[in-house]
C-alpha positions as CSV (number, residue, x, y, z in Angstrom):
1,M,0.2,0.3,-0.2
2,Y,1.1,3.8,-0.7
3,E,2.4,5.5,2.3
4,G,2.8,8.9,0.9
5,R,-0.9,10.2,1.7
6,N,0.6,14.0,2.6
7,I,2.2,14.1,-1.0
8,V,-0.6,13.2,-2.6
9,E,-3.0,15.3,-0.4
10,E,-0.6,18.7,-1.0
11,R,-0.4,17.3,-4.7
12,I,-4.7,17.5,-4.5
13,E,-4.2,21.0,-3.0
14,H,-1.9,22.6,-5.6
15,L,-4.4,21.0,-8.5
16,R,-7.4,22.8,-6.7
17,E,-5.7,26.3,-6.2
18,R,-4.5,25.4,-10.0
19,V,-8.1,25.0,-11.3
20,A,-9.4,27.7,-8.8
21,M,-7.1,30.3,-10.7
22,C,-9.2,29.0,-14.0
23,C,-12.3,28.7,-13.2
24,Y,-12.0,32.7,-11.5
25,Q,-11.3,36.0,-12.5
26,V,-9.6,39.0,-10.9
27,V,-12.1,41.9,-11.5
28,T,-10.1,43.7,-9.3
29,K,-7.1,44.4,-6.8
30,L,-8.5,45.0,-3.0
31,D,-6.9,47.5,-0.2
32,V,-6.3,45.5,3.2
33,T,-5.7,47.3,6.4
34,A,-5.4,45.2,9.8
35,W,-5.7,45.2,13.3
36,E,-4.2,42.8,16.1
37,V,-6.2,42.6,18.9
38,P,-4.6,42.7,22.2
39,G,-5.7,40.0,24.2
40,E,-9.3,38.4,23.6
41,P,-11.7,38.9,20.8
42,V,-13.6,42.2,20.8
43,S,-16.7,43.5,19.9
44,F,-17.6,44.6,16.6
45,S,-17.9,48.4,17.5
46,T,-14.7,47.8,19.3
47,A,-12.8,46.8,16.1
48,A,-14.1,48.8,14.0
49,A,-13.0,52.2,16.0
50,A,-9.4,50.8,16.2
51,E,-6.9,52.0,14.0
52,F,-6.2,49.8,11.4
53,K,-2.7,49.3,9.0
54,P,-1.8,48.6,6.4
55,F,-1.6,44.9,5.7
56,P,-0.3,43.3,2.3
57,S,-1.3,40.3,0.9
58,G,1.0,37.3,1.7
59,T,1.2,38.8,5.5
60,W,2.2,36.6,7.8
61,W,0.2,36.9,11.0
62,G,-1.1,35.6,14.2
63,R,0.1,34.3,16.8
64,P,-1.8,30.8,18.6
65,W,-4.9,32.1,19.8
66,S,-4.7,35.6,18.8
67,T,-7.3,37.7,16.9
68,W,-7.0,40.1,14.0
69,W,-9.4,42.1,12.2
70,L,-9.2,42.6,8.6
71,R,-10.9,45.9,6.3
72,V,-10.9,44.9,2.9
73,A,-11.9,47.8,0.6
74,G,-11.7,48.1,-3.0
75,Q,-14.0,49.6,-6.4
76,I,-16.1,47.1,-8.4
77,P,-15.3,47.9,-12.3
78,A,-18.9,49.0,-13.8
79,E,-18.7,46.3,-16.5
80,Y,-18.4,43.9,-13.8
81,L,-21.3,45.1,-11.8
82,N,-24.6,43.0,-13.4
83,S,-21.7,39.2,-12.7
84,K,-22.0,37.2,-10.2
85,L,-19.2,38.1,-8.1
86,E,-17.7,36.3,-4.9
87,L,-14.7,37.7,-2.5
88,R,-12.4,34.1,-2.6
89,I,-10.7,34.8,0.9
90,N,-7.6,32.6,2.0
91,L,-6.2,33.3,5.3
92,G,-3.3,31.5,5.3
93,F,-5.4,27.9,5.7
94,K,-2.9,24.7,5.8
95,G,-4.6,21.6,6.0
96,D,-8.1,20.7,5.0
97,W,-10.2,20.8,8.5
98,A,-12.6,23.7,8.7
99,G,-11.1,26.0,11.6
100,N,-7.1,24.5,11.9
101,Q,-5.1,27.2,11.7
102,S,-7.3,30.0,10.6
103,E,-11.0,31.0,10.0
104,G,-12.7,33.9,10.0
105,M,-16.7,35.9,9.8
106,V,-17.5,38.3,7.4
107,F,-18.9,41.6,8.4
108,T,-20.2,44.6,6.3
109,S,-18.6,47.7,6.8
110,D,-21.6,48.3,9.5
111,G,-21.5,45.1,11.5
112,W,-23.9,42.7,9.5
113,P,-22.5,39.0,10.1
114,L,-22.3,37.5,6.2
115,K,-20.4,34.4,6.4
116,G,-17.8,32.1,8.1
117,V,-14.2,30.9,5.6
118,N,-12.2,28.6,6.8
119,P,-9.7,26.2,4.7
120,M,-13.5,24.2,3.1
121,N,-15.1,27.3,2.7
122,R,-13.2,30.7,1.3
123,T,-16.0,32.0,-1.2
124,V,-17.9,34.9,-0.1
125,P,-21.0,35.7,-2.9
126,L,-21.0,39.3,-3.2
127,N,-25.0,40.5,-5.4
128,Y,-26.3,36.9,-5.7
129,G,-27.8,34.0,-3.5
130,A,-29.7,34.2,-0.3
131,T,-27.2,36.5,1.5
132,A,-26.8,39.5,-1.3
133,A,-30.8,39.0,-1.2
134,L,-30.7,39.7,2.9
135,A,-28.7,42.5,2.1
136,Q,-30.4,44.1,-0.6
137,K,-34.1,44.0,1.7
138,R,-31.8,46.2,4.4
139,K,-31.2,48.4,2.1
140,T,-27.7,47.7,2.3
141,P,-26.4,46.0,-0.6
142,I,-22.8,43.9,0.0
143,I,-21.5,46.1,-3.0
144,S,-22.9,49.4,-3.4
145,P,-25.0,50.9,-6.9
146,D,-21.6,52.5,-7.7
147,G,-19.3,49.7,-7.3
148,N,-17.9,50.1,-3.7
149,L,-16.9,47.4,-1.9
150,N,-16.5,47.5,2.1
151,L,-16.1,44.4,3.8
152,V,-14.9,43.6,8.2
153,I,-13.0,40.5,8.6
154,E,-12.8,38.6,11.7
155,A,-9.8,36.4,11.8
156,A,-8.9,33.7,14.7
157,A,-5.4,32.4,14.6
158,N,-5.8,28.8,15.8
159,P,-2.7,26.5,16.5
160,N,-2.4,23.0,15.0
161,L,-2.7,20.7,17.8
162,S,-3.6,17.4,16.0
163,H,0.4,16.5,16.5
164,V,-0.1,17.0,20.0
165,I,-3.4,14.9,20.7
166,G,-3.3,13.6,24.6
167,K,0.6,15.3,25.3
168,V,1.1,18.7,27.5
169,T,1.5,21.5,25.0
170,Q,2.4,24.9,25.4
171,L,0.0,25.9,22.5
172,G,-2.9,25.2,24.3
173,D,-2.9,28.5,25.8
174,Y,-2.4,31.9,24.8
175,H,-0.1,32.8,27.5
176,T,2.2,30.3,26.7
177,A,1.9,29.9,22.8
178,P,5.1,31.3,21.2
179,D,5.1,34.7,19.3
180,D,5.5,33.6,15.7
181,P,2.3,32.7,13.4
């Protein structure tokens, strides 16, 4: 029996990402800013009042058990406003189970929760489906009529504890976990 399960799973993940690149089209670049919560998670209103700093794509973030808030903003070009649009989010997921290394909750800019994201569920429909219909009904569409997009993501950094099940580890507590993501 073949014992290279990890290699096969990595190859499948790489293939999945390559296929996604062919299925999805980038229609605009988004600006992302971030705020690291000092300590325990906070409410949306507390986060909204915080000072956010630039957060370039690919930035490593999130010591174990930390919470970060991200603001995502951009302008959707007019020629795409009538297309089905999704935001694809990758918080730096590793592995293939919900909630591992990172997970998040996406909110509108006024604090209305839209959808959770994790390694198994990375997309947020922006102008179609039930969530977009509810936003329209609230008179707060996810994308404004002029194409303006402003979302907020509460992101949680969770340590991978799968290799220490049943063992004592420093990763089990915010105060004893290492500072590196």
